[in-house]
Kinemage of the C-alpha trace (Angstrom):
@kinemage 1
@onewidth
@group {chain A} dominant
@subgroup {mainchain}
@vectorlist {calphas} color= white
{ca unk a 1} P 0.000 0.000 0.000
{ca unk a 2} L 2.745 2.480 0.896
{ca unk a 3} L 4.377 1.862 -2.478
{ca unk a 4} L 1.361 3.442 -4.185
{ca unk a 5} L 2.411 6.781 -2.706
{ca unk a 6} L 3.484 9.120 -5.491
{ca unk a 7} L 7.093 10.110 -4.938
{ca unk a 8} L 8.855 13.153 -6.374
{ca unk a 9} L 12.560 13.815 -5.909
{ca unk a 10} L 14.212 17.233 -5.589
{ca unk a 11} L 17.978 17.217 -6.086
{ca unk a 12} L 20.004 20.155 -4.804
{ca unk a 13} L 23.226 21.005 -6.637
{ca unk a 14} L 25.681 23.814 -5.948
{ca unk a 15} L 27.146 23.390 -9.444
{ca unk a 16} L 26.872 21.009 -12.397
{ca unk a 17} L 29.844 18.742 -11.624
{ca unk a 18} L 27.839 15.667 -10.560
{ca unk a 19} L 24.651 16.245 -12.535
{ca unk a 20} L 25.323 13.724 -15.309
{ca unk a 21} L 25.951 10.805 -12.956
{ca unk a 22} L 23.018 11.820 -10.743
{ca unk a 23} L 20.637 11.828 -13.718
{ca unk a 24} L 21.813 8.327 -14.673
{ca unk a 25} L 21.159 7.208 -11.097
{ca unk a 26} L 17.680 8.727 -11.035
{ca unk a 27} L 16.750 7.091 -14.329
{ca unk a 28} L 17.713 3.725 -12.885
{ca unk a 29} L 15.631 4.469 -9.792
{ca unk a 30} L 12.683 5.322 -12.047
{ca unk a 31} L 11.491 8.320 -10.059
{ca unk a 32} L 10.337 11.731 -11.385
{ca unk a 33} L 12.657 14.549 -10.361
{ca unk a 34} L 13.835 18.113 -10.713
{ca unk a 35} L 17.402 19.278 -10.126
{ca unk a 36} L 17.939 22.798 -8.798
{ca unk a 37} L 21.434 23.856 -9.806
{ca unk a 38} L 23.476 26.910 -8.856
{ca unk a 39} L 25.233 26.932 -12.224
{ca unk a 40} L 23.488 27.477 -15.592
{ca unk a 41} L 23.091 24.392 -17.767
{ca unk a 42} L 20.802 23.357 -20.620
{ca unk a 43} L 20.396 19.814 -19.334
{ca unk a 44} L 16.808 18.567 -19.359
{ca unk a 45} L 15.248 18.309 -15.912
{ca unk a 46} L 17.641 20.877 -14.442
{ca unk a 47} L 16.642 24.408 -13.470
{ca unk a 48} L 18.994 27.220 -12.562
{ca unk a 49} L 18.767 29.160 -9.310
{ca unk a 50} L 21.301 31.768 -8.259
{ca unk a 51} L 23.138 30.120 -5.338
{ca unk a 52} L 22.077 31.639 -2.029
{ca unk a 53} L 22.124 28.506 0.108
{ca unk a 54} L 20.243 25.207 0.206
{ca unk a 55} L 17.403 26.794 2.191
{ca unk a 56} L 16.704 29.095 -0.777
{ca unk a 57} L 16.953 26.254 -3.296
{ca unk a 58} L 14.321 24.335 -1.302
{ca unk a 59} L 12.019 27.365 -1.206
{ca unk a 60} L 12.445 27.734 -4.975
{ca unk a 61} L 11.896 24.028 -5.651
{ca unk a 62} L 8.623 24.035 -3.721
{ca unk a 63} L 6.984 25.863 -6.614
{ca unk a 64} L 8.065 23.123 -9.026
{ca unk a 65} L 6.703 20.105 -7.159
{ca unk a 66} L 3.721 18.475 -8.930
{ca unk a 67} L 0.412 18.803 -7.138
{ca unk a 68} L -0.200 15.056 -7.285
{ca unk a 69} L 2.990 14.164 -5.369
{ca unk a 70} L 2.357 12.515 -1.991
{ca unk a 71} L 5.949 12.429 -0.744
{ca unk a 72} L 8.822 14.738 -1.678
{ca unk a 73} L 12.355 13.415 -1.315
{ca unk a 74} L 15.272 15.833 -1.038
{ca unk a 75} L 18.681 14.575 -2.118
{ca unk a 76} L 22.140 16.121 -2.544
{ca unk a 77} L 23.637 15.808 -5.996
{ca unk a 78} L 27.017 14.549 -4.719
{ca unk a 79} L 25.576 11.440 -3.062
{ca unk a 80} L 24.693 7.948 -4.226
{ca unk a 81} L 21.489 6.265 -3.111
{ca unk a 82} L 22.759 2.766 -2.409
{ca unk a 83} L 19.666 1.288 -0.794
{ca unk a 84} L 16.078 0.554 -1.701
{ca unk a 85} L 15.058 4.031 -0.654
{ca unk a 86} L 11.376 3.305 -1.274
{ca unk a 87} L 11.530 1.282 1.938
{ca unk a 88} L 11.467 4.638 3.711
{ca unk a 89} L 7.878 5.106 2.532
{ca unk a 90} L 6.570 2.480 4.927
{ca unk a 91} L 7.012 4.887 7.828
{ca unk a 92} L 4.423 7.202 6.300
{ca unk a 93} L 1.696 4.679 7.068
{ca unk a 94} L 1.612 6.564 10.360
{ca unk a 95} L -0.231 9.769 9.442
{ca unk a 96} L 1.636 11.660 12.154
{ca unk a 97} L 4.995 11.023 10.492
{ca unk a 98} L 5.969 14.100 8.509
{ca unk a 99} L 9.660 13.476 7.827
{ca unk a 100} L 11.784 10.375 7.295
{ca unk a 101} L 15.509 10.783 6.814
{ca unk a 102} L 18.198 8.265 5.934
{ca unk a 103} L 21.652 7.850 7.369
{ca unk a 104} L 24.743 9.242 5.709
{ca unk a 105} L 27.204 6.529 4.677
{ca unk a 106} L 30.824 7.689 4.829
{ca unk a 107} L 33.527 5.183 3.938
{ca unk a 108} L 36.587 7.058 5.197
{ca unk a 109} L 37.655 10.002 7.295
{ca unk a 110} L 36.944 11.161 10.858
{ca unk a 111} L 33.184 11.309 10.334
{ca unk a 112} L 32.987 7.530 10.235
{ca unk a 113} L 33.552 7.609 14.002
{ca unk a 114} L 31.385 10.678 14.496
{ca unk a 115} L 28.378 9.018 12.831
{ca unk a 116} L 28.885 5.861 14.891
{ca unk a 117} L 28.439 8.018 17.974
{ca unk a 118} L 25.655 10.241 16.625
{ca unk a 119} L 23.351 7.669 15.021
{ca unk a 120} L 22.415 5.696 18.167
{ca unk a 121} L 21.548 8.986 19.869
{ca unk a 122} L 19.392 10.423 17.111
{ca unk a 123} L 17.633 7.088 16.795
{ca unk a 124} L 16.059 8.080 20.116
{ca unk a 125} L 16.325 11.873 20.230
{ca unk a 126} L 15.835 13.966 17.045
{ca unk a 127} L 19.003 16.035 17.414
{ca unk a 128} L 19.845 16.473 13.738
{ca unk a 129} L 18.423 15.450 10.409
{ca unk a 130} L 20.270 14.452 7.254
{ca unk a 131} L 19.741 16.326 4.013
{ca unk a 132} L 21.561 13.711 1.955
{ca unk a 133} L 18.260 11.842 1.640
{ca unk a 134} L 15.164 13.131 3.395
{ca unk a 135} L 11.487 12.531 2.615
{ca unk a 136} L 8.720 14.936 3.567
{ca unk a 137} L 4.971 14.476 3.409
{ca unk a 138} L 3.804 16.774 0.612
{ca unk a 139} L 0.727 18.105 2.358
{ca unk a 140} L 2.697 19.548 5.273
{ca unk a 141} L 5.331 21.318 3.179
{ca unk a 142} L 3.330 24.572 3.115
{ca unk a 143} L 3.495 24.617 6.923
{ca unk a 144} L 7.284 24.229 6.868
{ca unk a 145} L 8.091 26.694 4.096
{ca unk a 146} L 9.396 29.202 3.271
{ca unk a 147} L 12.589 28.541 5.186
{ca unk a 148} L 14.479 31.463 6.643
{ca unk a 149} L 18.224 31.689 5.927
{ca unk a 150} L 19.816 28.729 7.699
{ca unk a 151} L 22.936 26.614 7.232
{ca unk a 152} L 21.178 23.497 8.591
{ca unk a 153} L 18.024 23.565 6.499
{ca unk a 154} L 17.369 19.835 6.920
{ca unk a 155} L 17.361 20.017 10.717
{ca unk a 156} L 15.367 23.252 10.543
{ca unk a 157} L 12.593 21.446 8.631
{ca unk a 158} L 12.604 18.583 11.119
{ca unk a 159} L 12.452 20.901 14.144
{ca unk a 160} L 9.545 22.780 12.564
{ca unk a 161} L 7.630 19.573 11.899
{ca unk a 162} L 8.180 18.453 15.500
{ca unk a 163} L 6.985 21.831 16.768
{ca unk a 164} L 3.761 21.353 14.804
{ca unk a 165} L 3.151 18.019 16.538
{ca unk a 166} L 4.347 15.675 13.795
{ca unk a 167} L 6.894 12.868 14.062
{ca unk a 168} L 10.301 12.501 12.420
{ca unk a 169} L 11.819 9.063 11.787
{ca unk a 170} L 15.501 8.265 11.430
{ca unk a 171} L 15.611 5.331 8.991
{ca unk a 172} L 19.087 4.037 9.789
{ca unk a 173} L 18.858 0.997 7.528
{ca unk a 174} L 18.520 3.277 4.486
{ca unk a 175} L 21.442 5.467 3.560
{ca unk a 176} L 22.962 7.792 1.000
{ca unk a 177} L 26.638 7.361 0.290
{ca unk a 178} L 28.600 10.597 0.454
{ca unk a 179} L 32.124 11.936 0.840
{ca unk a 180} L 32.999 14.109 3.798
{ca unk a 181} L 36.246 15.378 5.248
{ca unk a 182} L 39.275 13.103 4.991
{ca unk a 183} L 41.705 15.152 7.088
{ca unk a 184} L 40.766 15.851 10.681
{ca unk a 185} L 41.779 19.521 10.408
{ca unk a 186} L 38.849 20.004 8.014
{ca unk a 187} L 36.442 18.846 10.714
{ca unk a 188} L 36.616 22.250 12.385
{ca unk a 189} L 35.042 24.287 9.532
{ca unk a 190} L 32.567 21.496 8.787
{ca unk a 191} L 31.438 21.223 12.397
{ca unk a 192} L 31.432 25.017 12.682
{ca unk a 193} L 29.012 25.325 9.773
{ca unk a 194} L 26.612 22.629 10.947
{ca unk a 195} L 26.534 23.754 14.576
{ca unk a 196} L 25.929 27.399 13.660
{ca unk a 197} L 23.104 26.192 11.404
{ca unk a 198} L 21.513 24.096 14.121
{ca unk a 199} L 21.459 27.034 16.524
{ca unk a 200} L 19.874 29.102 13.754
{ca unk a 201} L 17.233 26.388 13.339
{ca unk a 202} L 16.604 26.380 17.087
{ca unk a 203} L 16.014 30.128 17.027
{ca unk a 204} L 13.249 29.690 14.423
{ca unk a 205} L 11.489 26.708 16.018
{ca unk a 206} L 10.514 24.964 19.248
{ca unk a 207} L 11.551 21.304 19.070
{ca unk a 208} L 11.084 18.921 22.048
{ca unk a 209} L 12.558 20.023 25.358
{ca unk a 210} L 15.205 17.273 25.334
{ca unk a 211} L 16.594 18.702 22.112
{ca unk a 212} L 16.668 22.237 23.494
{ca unk a 213} L 18.374 21.091 26.699
{ca unk a 214} L 20.992 19.172 24.722
{ca unk a 215} L 21.969 22.236 22.694
{ca unk a 216} L 21.819 24.540 25.708
{ca unk a 217} L 24.633 22.557 27.301
{ca unk a 218} L 26.499 21.520 24.129
{ca unk a 219} L 29.102 24.341 24.303
{ca unk a 220} L 30.068 23.056 27.748
{ca unk a 221} L 29.784 19.305 27.174
{ca unk a 222} L 31.659 19.467 23.851
{ca unk a 223} L 34.938 19.451 25.799
{ca unk a 224} L 34.274 15.761 26.504
{ca unk a 225} L 35.342 15.097 22.915
{ca unk a 226} L 38.880 16.004 23.951
{ca unk a 227} L 39.362 12.506 25.381
{ca unk a 228} L 39.327 11.262 21.756
{ca unk a 229} L 42.579 13.023 20.961
{ca unk a 230} L 43.088 15.073 17.808
{ca unk a 231} L 39.676 14.199 16.338
{ca unk a 232} L 38.018 15.341 19.525
{ca unk a 233} L 40.059 18.548 19.573
{ca unk a 234} L 38.905 19.586 16.097
{ca unk a 235} L 35.296 18.587 16.840
{ca unk a 236} L 35.300 20.620 20.048
{ca unk a 237} L 36.873 23.595 18.303
{ca unk a 238} L 34.302 23.474 15.486
{ca unk a 239} L 31.374 23.196 17.889
{ca unk a 240} L 32.548 26.157 19.955
{ca unk a 241} L 33.248 28.294 16.891
{ca unk a 242} L 29.837 27.455 15.439
{ca unk a 243} L 28.115 28.444 18.665
{ca unk a 244} L 30.128 31.683 18.775
{ca unk a 245} L 29.209 32.476 15.166
{ca unk a 246} L 25.548 32.198 16.071
{ca unk a 247} L 25.979 34.129 19.342
{ca unk a 248} L 27.698 36.940 17.429
{ca unk a 249} L 24.708 37.267 15.115
{ca unk a 250} L 25.448 35.022 12.129
{ca unk a 251} L 22.089 34.410 10.455
{ca unk a 252} L 23.350 33.761 6.929
{ca unk a 253} L 22.177 30.742 4.994
{ca unk a 254} L 25.363 29.829 3.156
{ca unk a 255} L 28.943 28.911 3.947
{ca unk a 256} L 31.790 30.179 1.789
{ca unk a 257} L 34.781 28.494 3.456
{ca unk a 258} L 35.766 25.243 1.723
{ca unk a 259} L 35.957 22.385 4.206
{ca unk a 260} L 36.168 19.403 1.898
{ca unk a 261} L 39.541 17.850 1.081
């Protein structure tokens, strides 16, 4: 029954580097889609949007989603969907479920360990979503959008859905393969961006009290990462810098510093 839900996929692309391989993937998955790209291209199924941040691309894409879509999936262009992602649809049998997000699969680098620590926690407490592959019930999108400028637009959408009384499901058995930082020094700008974005999302929404308490104390508890050595040092540094960015008034929705290797 859940497989009769009409699925539409929105792919977000900063530039056109991975568009060709993503289109091949989507054709094999046999799912209708639109790609919002921050670089002009004449490729069919791709629309150009001046890059302002993923939050803006999502707002723009909302106008392009067919009216008959039941579920909208958001996916980053530089990922590979290596699971039967339609299995995520089964969670929508519960009418209170608004968002289902998959796990990120990282094969190398310091985030392999970070995700091993994070995933068991967010299986129980919705601390952070994953924009690599996230499904949203179409009929609640108008209540979530438009998004304000935010560097963590995926978590922002989840927090907003939770505030409205809906549920969010972390579907750990489904995943999108991606590449993250390979050198631990790059963890600082990456963590800085995501943490600043999460505090932005918190300022726009009212997620469950456990989530708010967690982030209230995160700047203090982040020092516990130091027991992990150099990885922990760069994680702690990134978390503290991200919190300071937000505290100093950073409300921008994009990140210009390159953190990938």
